[in-house]
N, C-alpha and C positions, 0 to 999 in steps of 0.2 A: 504492499500499499504505500501510495507516495503522499507524503504530509501536504496538506493545502498551503502551507507557507513557502514551499519550494519553488525557487525562480525557475522558469520556463530554460533558461539557459544553462542551469545546472544539471538538467535531465540528461541521460544517455539517450542514444536514439532508441532503444529497445523500451525506455521507461517512458519517452514521450508517444510511442505507438502504443502501448498498454493504456495511458492516459485517454488518448482519442477511442480506442476500441470500447472502453469503460464509459466514457462520455457519451458515444453514440450508442450504445447498446440500452434498449428498454431496462429500465431499473438500473442503470449504471449508479455506481457509488460516488460519483463526483458531483457534488451540487453546485452546478454553476450558477444556476439562479434557484437559491432555495425558495420552496414554495410556490413556484410558479412553473408553468409548462411553457417552454420555449421551443420555437422551430429554428433548426439551423439546417443550413445546406452546405455541403462540401463541392469544393471546386468551382468553376465556371459554370459547367454543363448544370450542377444542381442549383445554382444561383438561376440560371436563365429559366429552368424549369419552375423554380420556386416563384418566380416573377411573372411567368408566362409571357418571357420574350425569346428572341432566337438568341444562340450561342454569340453571334456576332456583337448583337446589341448588348448582352451581358458582359461581354469583354470591355465595349467602349464605354459603359457606365462603371465598371470598375476602375478603368484607366483615367476616367474624368476626376475621381477623386471625390464625386458626391457620396458614394457609400463607405468613404474611409472610417467612419465611426462604427459602422455595422460589419466591417470586415477585420478579421485577424488572420495574418498570413506570418507562416515561418517556414522559409524556404519555398517549398512548391506547394505546402499545404494549404488551401485556403478555405475559411470556416466563416460562414455569414449568420449572422442573427436576422433571419428573415423578417419579422416584425418590424425592428429597426430599420431595416434597408426599405421596407414600405414606406416608413414613417418618413424617412430622408428624402426618398423619391416624389412623395407628395407636397414635401415643404418646397424642395426644388424646382417643381412644375407648377406651385401656386400660381394661378394668375396667366400660365402660358396656355395658347391655344395649340392642341397637337392635331397633326392631320389625320 
């Protein structure tokens, strides 16, 4: 078991993999948001599916910086808080007309 106050930078690759597996397994033992049910997406493909957009649109949104507060990235691993991403997109597009 990894202590909750352990810095991500101090984890080995194996410990980080264990952390990700347990966090994304139903009933996982790591309370990322205690008392709440949060939806997370992994990778750009998962982000695209969660937001209902194409892969290229999800990639552009990530690159734009609009979703920075919702995205955690370590190396190639991308984890997105979907509810926060939707909230940030709503704020960013507030008042804009879309085609």
